[in-house]
C-alpha positions as CSV (number, residue, x, y, z in Angstrom):
1,M,16.4,-0.5,3.7
2,T,19.7,-0.2,5.4
3,T,18.8,-3.0,7.9
4,L,17.7,-5.3,5.1
5,L,21.0,-4.8,3.3
6,T,22.8,-5.4,6.5
7,V,21.0,-8.7,7.1
8,I,21.8,-9.8,3.5
9,F,25.4,-8.7,3.3
10,L,26.6,-9.1,7.0
11,P,27.3,-12.9,6.6
12,L,29.6,-12.0,3.6
13,R,31.7,-9.7,5.8
14,E,32.1,-12.6,8.3
15,K,33.2,-14.8,5.4
16,N,30.3,-17.2,6.2
17,I,29.1,-18.1,2.7
18,S,26.6,-20.8,3.8
19,K,24.9,-18.4,6.2
20,W,24.7,-15.8,3.3
21,I,23.2,-18.4,0.9
22,K,20.6,-19.3,3.5
23,T,19.8,-15.7,4.1
24,I,19.3,-15.0,0.3
25,G,17.2,-18.2,0.1
26,I,14.9,-17.1,2.9
27,A,14.6,-13.6,1.3
28,A,13.7,-15.2,-2.0
29,L,11.0,-17.4,-0.4
30,L,9.5,-14.4,1.4
31,S,9.2,-12.4,-1.8
32,L,7.9,-15.3,-4.0
33,P,4.5,-14.6,-5.4
34,V,2.1,-17.6,-5.4
35,N,-0.6,-17.7,-8.1
36,I,-3.8,-19.5,-7.1
37,N,-6.5,-19.2,-9.8
38,G,-5.3,-15.7,-10.9
39,N,-5.1,-14.4,-7.3
40,I,-1.5,-13.6,-6.3
41,F,-0.4,-14.1,-2.7
42,T,3.0,-13.0,-1.4
43,I,4.6,-12.1,1.9
44,F,7.0,-9.3,0.9
45,G,7.0,-9.6,-2.8
46,S,5.7,-7.3,-5.5
47,A,3.1,-8.7,-7.9
48,E,0.6,-8.2,-10.7
49,G,-2.6,-10.2,-11.2
50,R,-6.4,-10.3,-11.0
51,N,-6.3,-9.8,-7.2
52,V,-3.1,-9.3,-5.2
53,Y,-2.8,-10.0,-1.5
54,S,0.3,-9.5,0.7
55,L,1.6,-8.6,4.1
56,F,3.9,-5.8,2.7
57,S,4.7,-5.0,-1.0
58,F,6.7,-2.5,-2.8
59,Y,4.5,-2.8,-5.9
60,Q,1.0,-4.2,-6.4
61,K,-1.1,-4.0,-9.6
62,A,-4.4,-5.8,-9.8
63,E,-7.2,-6.0,-12.3
64,K,-9.7,-6.1,-9.4
65,D,-8.6,-5.7,-5.8
66,S,-5.2,-5.0,-4.2
67,F,-4.8,-5.7,-0.5
68,A,-1.8,-5.3,1.9
69,L,-1.9,-5.9,5.5
70,F,1.1,-3.8,6.6
71,G,1.7,-1.6,3.6
72,A,2.4,-1.2,-0.1
73,I,4.6,1.6,-1.6
74,L,2.8,1.6,-5.0
75,Q,-0.7,0.1,-5.2
76,Y,-2.8,0.1,-8.4
77,A,-6.3,-1.6,-8.5
78,G,-9.1,-1.7,-11.0
79,K,-11.6,-1.8,-8.1
80,D,-10.4,-1.5,-4.5
81,A,-6.9,-0.8,-3.1
82,A,-6.6,-1.3,0.7
83,V,-3.9,-1.3,3.4
84,V,-5.1,-2.3,6.8
85,L,-2.3,-1.0,9.1
86,G,0.8,0.7,7.8
87,L,1.9,3.0,5.0
88,T,1.4,3.5,1.4
89,G,3.1,5.9,-0.9
90,Y,0.7,5.9,-3.8
91,Q,-2.7,4.3,-4.1
92,N,-4.8,4.4,-7.3
93,A,-8.2,2.6,-7.4
94,G,-11.1,2.4,-9.7
95,R,-13.5,2.5,-6.8
96,D,-12.1,2.9,-3.3
97,A,-8.6,3.5,-1.9
98,V,-8.4,2.8,1.8
99,V,-5.8,3.0,4.5
100,G,-7.3,1.7,7.8
101,I,-4.6,3.0,10.2
102,G,-1.5,4.6,8.9
103,L,0.1,7.0,6.6
104,T,-0.5,7.6,2.9
105,G,1.2,10.0,0.5
106,Y,-1.2,10.0,-2.4
107,Q,-4.7,8.4,-2.9
108,N,-6.6,8.7,-6.1
109,A,-10.0,6.9,-6.2
110,G,-12.9,6.5,-8.6
111,N,-15.2,6.6,-5.6
112,N,-13.8,7.1,-2.1
113,A,-10.4,8.0,-0.8
114,V,-10.3,7.1,2.9
115,V,-7.9,7.0,5.8
116,G,-9.5,5.7,9.0
117,A,-6.9,7.0,11.4
118,G,-3.6,8.6,10.4
119,L,-2.1,11.1,8.0
120,A,-3.0,11.5,4.3
121,G,-0.8,13.8,2.1
122,Y,-3.1,14.1,-1.0
123,Q,-6.5,12.6,-1.3
124,K,-8.6,12.8,-4.6
125,G,-11.9,11.0,-4.8
126,V,-15.0,11.3,-7.0
127,S,-17.5,10.9,-4.2
128,S,-15.5,11.6,-1.1
129,A,-12.1,12.1,0.6
130,A,-12.0,11.3,4.2
131,T,-9.7,11.2,7.2
132,Y,-11.8,10.2,10.2
133,V,-9.2,10.3,13.0
134,G,-6.3,12.3,11.8
135,L,-5.3,14.9,9.2
136,G,-5.7,15.1,5.4
137,I,-3.2,17.7,4.2
138,Y,-4.9,18.2,0.8
139,Q,-8.3,16.8,-0.3
140,S,-10.1,17.1,-3.6
141,V,-13.5,15.8,-4.6
142,G,-14.9,17.2,-7.9
143,D,-14.9,21.0,-7.7
144,A,-14.5,20.9,-3.9
145,R,-11.0,21.3,-2.5
146,R,-9.5,22.0,1.0
147,T,-6.3,21.9,2.9
148,L,-5.8,20.5,6.3
149,G,-9.1,18.6,6.7
150,A,-9.0,17.0,10.1
151,F,-11.5,14.4,11.5
152,S,-13.9,14.8,8.6
153,S,-15.0,13.9,5.2
154,L,-15.1,16.1,2.1
155,S,-17.9,15.0,-0.2
156,N,-19.4,15.8,-3.6
157,K,-22.9,16.1,-2.3
């Protein structure tokens, strides 16, 4: 966050207003959501829509699927919420909440809460909570609960 603020406000300290305006313009374009048939696409912006796709978002809310390539701090999805590589603070999904490789603070899923490789703080799923290569600090599936689940899946079966 400090780096972003430095990039935005450094040109002001140097009294170079045109460079500052250009920086603000680029930041605005990178966070601009683009709506294509109800599907929202953005690079670094936050968005709400039927399906939401981004490289990195602070906030995503989708009626169906929410997808981020490098992370999303808050991610809500009616069906599936996914982060491929990176981090997510909070994922809430109607079906599956997935982090491919990375770090998640909280996952709540109507079906499966999954971290492929990395660290999961709290995972709650109806069918399973899994951390395949890494560590799940607390996992809950139905009546089954455990702490420090490593390299495994906790299921309701």
